[in-house]
N, C-alpha and C positions, 0 to 999 in steps of 0.2 A: 377202382382208377379209371378214369376215362379213356377213351377209344376215340374222342377227337374235340378238339377243345380251340379256343384264337392262343396266338400267342405271342412275347412280348414282342420290340422289335430288338433286331441284334448289333447293341448299339458299336461294335468295330466295327460293323459292316456298311452300304452306302443304303439307303429305306429301298430304294430301285431293289436292290439284290435281296436284300433279307423278305421286304415282301414274295419276290419272287421263289425261294426256300421254304416260307409257312406258305404258302397258296401250291406247294406243288407234294409236301406232307398233309396239309391239310383236306386235298385231294384223294387221298388213300384213306379209304376206313376201315381195311383192315389191319390198320397195323393200331398196338396199344403202344399207348402213348403215360412218359410219365417223368414223375416230375423232379425237379433236377436236386430236392431236397432229397428224396430218396433209397436214389443214386449216390448222392455221394454221402450219405449215411451206411449205406449198402458196401462202400469201399473205408468204412475210415477216412475221409476226408481225401478221397483215391491215394490213400500213403503209397509212398515206394516197394512199400511188403508186401506191399497186394498188384505189383503190377507185373504182369507176365508174359507183354508182349513190347517190342514199340515197333512201329512203323514211321514209314515219310508223310505221314499226314496225321498223327497217334498215338495215343497209347492204349493197350490194353489190360485192364486192369479186373480181377478175380473179385462178388463180390456177394451180398447173401442179399437177397429182396426182401422185402418185408413180411410173404408168404414163405421165408424158410429154404427160396430157391436161389441156389448155389446160379449163378448168369456168369459171362463175358462180357464185360462193361466197355466196350472199344467210342476212345473218344477222340473226338475230332479237333485237332489242332485248332486252335481260334483265326490265326492268318495260314491258313492256308486257303485260298481259294480253288485251288486241283481239288482240292480234300473236298471241299460242299456241293462241288461236282459229284467227286465220286458215293460221296453220303447219298444224294439221292439219287441217280444209279441204284447202290444198294435196296436200297427203300425198295423203290421199285420191283424191281427184278425180284429180290428172295423171299418181302410180303405173299406176293401172288402163287407162292408152288413149295411146296413142301415133299419131302423124300429122304426114305430110311438113309440116303449118302450124302443127303447136302447138311449143314448148318440149318437147325431154325432159328429163325427170328423173332424173340421177345415179343421186340419193338422198341420206342426209340422216345429222342428229347429232344424236344426245341424251343426248350425255354430260353428266352431271353437271350446273348447269344452265346448257348451252349449246344451244339450240335454231338449226341452221341447214339449207339444204339446196343442194342442189348440181346445177347446169345445166348444159346444152353450152352452152358460153362462141359469142357471136352479136356477130359484128368491128363491125356497125356500127350501136350501141348500136339506139335507138325513132326511130321515128318523127319524135317527137315536137323529136327532140336533133336530127336531121337537117332532114329533111322542111320543118319548121313551124319550125325554130330559125334563125328570120331569114335563113337564108344563111350563118350561119357558120360552119356543118360543112367550107365546100367541097365538096362533094357536088354534084355534077348528076343531078339524077334526070330524065329523057324519060322522055315520052308512053308510051313502047311499058314501060317498069320503073312504073310509075305505076300502067299500065294491069295489071302483074303483081302486084303490091302487091295490088290491091282484088281479083282475083280470087281470087289466095291466099288472101287471108283470110277471103273466102264461104266456100272450100272448106273452109275446118278452122271456122266456123259451124256450115256446114254439118252436118256429120260431129256436130258438136259436137248440133246441135237432133235431127240424125233417122237420126242411125246409132246415136247408143253408146244400155244402154240402162239405168238411168232415166239423160232425156237430161241434160242440161247447160244452165243455165244462166249463161253469165260474168260478168254481173251487171255487168261494170268495162270495156267495152269502149272503149278513147280509143286516140290514136295515141300515149303511152305506154306503152301496153302494147302494141305491137305493135315486137316487135326485128330486126331484119334482120342477113341472114346476112353471109360475103365475096360471094355475086354479087347482095343485094339482093333474096334471098328472105323472106319476111313469115310469121313465128313470130309465134302467137299466146302470151301472158304475165301472168302474176299470174293465182292460181287463187283464190287466196285467199277470193277475195267469189261465187265461184262457188256456184250452187244444188245438186244435183240432185234433180227433180222423178222422182214415176214415172206410166208414158203414158196410167195411168186420171185424173191430174187434171190438171184445164185452167188450175189456177194455183191457184200459193199467195203467203197472205198473211203477208211476212213486213217486219225490219225495212229502212229506206233507206238502202240503202247504194252509193256509187259518184261519180259527176264530176256537176258542174253543168255544161249544156251537153251533156253526150250521156244524160242524164238521159229515160224517157217520161215523161210528162204522167200518164202512169195510177198508172205505178209511182214518182210522186216525189209523188204528190200522194195518196191511197188505198192506197199500201201492196203492190200488187196485183200479184204479179210471174208473168211467161211471158216466151212466148220471145218473144213481138212488143218485147219488154224490149230486147234483145237486139237488136235485128233496125233498131229505131231511133237506138240508138248507134252499127251501122253505119249506117246511113244519111247518119248526122252525119258519119261517119269519111270516110266518100265522097266528098262534098261537101268535106273540106279536101283531101283526098290530091289532086284535081282542080284548086281554086283555089291550092291552097297554102297556104295559111292554118291562125290557129288560129279554131275555131267564135264565137269570142269575142273581141275585142281593140278599148278602151274609147276606145282612142288615134285608133281613125276618127273621119269626120264623124258625128254619129249617127245614119243613112241607113244607114250602112255596117258600125257595130259586132257586131251577130247576123248570121254567115254562111249560113243558113237564113233569115234573114224576107226578106235581100238576096235570096236564091239563086230562093223564091217570088216576090219583086215582081220580078224581070227574066225568071221564068219566065212570069207572065205578059204581059209584054211581048213575049215572044217572042224577049229578048234573051240567051241561055244564053251562049250563047256569049264574052260580055260579060267572064263570069267563071272563066274558065279562066286557071290559072297566066302570069302576063305571060315571065316567066323561060323561059318553054317556046319565047319571040322566031318565035311564029308556028308550029314544029314538031313539032306533033299532028292526027288525024285530027279535026276539027272536028263530023261527026252522032258518033262514035265519045264523044269526050268531052258532047258535051249528049246523049246517051243517058242516060252514068252517071250527070249529076247528075240528069236527070228519077228513073231509079232509085232514087240517092239522098234525091228529092220523096217517092217510091212509099211507099219503107222509114217515112219517118219521117211519116207520115198520123197526124191526130189519133187518130182512131181507128184503137182497133186493128188491126181484125178487117179491116181494108182495106189494112195491111200483107203483100206478099207472104212466102211460107216462105223460106228463106233457100235450097232447095235451085231454085225459082223464077226469085231473083236469082244465081244460079249461072249461069243459061239465059238468061239477060234479058245480064249481062255476058259470054258471051261470043257472046251472037248466036243465039241457038237459039230465042230465043222474045223474041216483038215487047212493046215498052214500047209500049202501050195509053196516050196520052194522056190522052186521056176521061176517064181512070182515074183521073188522080192530083187527091187534096181538095187543102186547107190544111193544111201542116204544126201540128206542134202549135210553133209559133215560143215563146221567151224571151218575147218582149214580152208575147205574151198569158199566159204562166208567172207573169207580174210584177203583170198585174195583179189574176191573181183574187185574189178573198175566199171562203172557206170562210165561207158562216156559224155552224154551227153551229161551239159548242166544242169542241173537240180530248178528248178520253178523257184525264185522267192518267193519263201515263209516269212512274214514280218515277227511273228516271234519265232522261233526254232530257234534252238537249242543244240550245242555240241556236248554229245555223251564219253562219258570216260572211256577208254580201251579196256580196261577191267574187266576180264571174261571169267571174273566168279559167277556161282550158281548165281548170286544175292543178288547181282546186276541187277538195275532196274532201268528199263525209257519208258522216259517220259515226253511229250512233247519232241520229235525226236526226228531231226533231217539229216543231221551227218555226223559219222561215227570215226571219230580220231584218229582211228585206225587203220585207218584209207577206203572206208567203204565210205560213198557216198546212194544217198534214195533220196527219194520227193517223195513226202508223205502229205494227204489231204486228210485236213485236217478236219475234224466233225467236233461241232463246238455243239452239238444236243446230248452232252452228256460231260 
C-alpha cells in the first residue's frame, strides 16, 4: 500500500482548492494512503448497516481492511468546505503524534473527490453514547472505571499541552470526543479543530469553535485561545463523568439544569457527595469522588490563570498532589454567561453566522460571532485552519 502518490482532481471543487488539499496531504510523509476501492470494499460500499456515527462534516463507518484490521472510516461530505479545513488539520495534528490515550490514525484517502480518514476502531463508542446516554447502552461504569477514564483523558491532554512541540490545544474536549476501547480505556478523538501553538506565544486569537457548555468564557467571548480553554472543557467533562449526566439538561428543575452551577452550589454547602451518580448505588470512594469534583471546579474557575496545568491535574487525580479547597473560586457558569452583555458593538465580520441558543451538550459553535440568546462577542477569524 503506498505511502505517497499523485492524487486525482476533486471534481466538485475549484482546481485551486483541490490542488491545495492535494499538496498539503502529499507533504505529510508519515501518513498511509488508501485507495478508495479498498475502503469501499471494507465497508460493504459504505453500507448503512456499518455506519457507527455521523457528524456535521460526514459519517463514520466500521470496516475491515484487506489485512483483516477493523477500522473506523471517517468519510468527509463532499460539499463541506469547512470539513476540508478540518480534514487537513486533523491529518497535520494526529499524524505526527502517538500516545496511549489518543486515537491512532492509520491513514487517509484523497483519491479524486474523496476525503477519508482511517482510524483504529474503538469497540465501545463514546462517553456521550454510553455513560451519558441515559443508561440505554446497557454498559455499567463502576467508580474504578470512571476514575481510570478521568485519569487517562487527563494524561492524554497533559501530553498534548506539555510534551508536544509546538503544543496542541484540542478546542473540542467533550464526552462525544472521548472514545472507549474494549476495556473502557479512553482515547481522545476528533482533532479537526485543534490548534498548534508555538511555545513562545501566550495565546492566539482565533475563530470560536467548540461546543456550548464546554466553552471557556474567555475563549467564547473574546476568541482568546490558550491551553486553559481545554482545561476548562476537561473540568466540565470530569464533573459529568462523576455525576453520570450531561452538563446541561433542560428537562430537570430550573435549579438543577446546569451541572456546573449545581456543583458550585453544593460545594459551597459542603454537600458535593450528593452529586455522585446514583447508579453507583453507593459503591464508590466518597472522598475520592469529592476530590474529583473539586478538581473539576479548579479547572473551570472563571479566571483562566487560576486553573491548574494538566500535569498538575493528573497529580491531583492520582493523589500525588493535594487539592487546596481554599484556592477554589467561582467557576465560569452558564447562567453568568447567558446574562453577560458586551456593551461595545462587535466589529463587522463578513461571514459571521448566528448560533442557535440551544444549550444541549451537543450544540456546536462554528464561525460564530453572535448568539441569539443575547450574548454578543467578537471572534477573530483564523483562516489558517
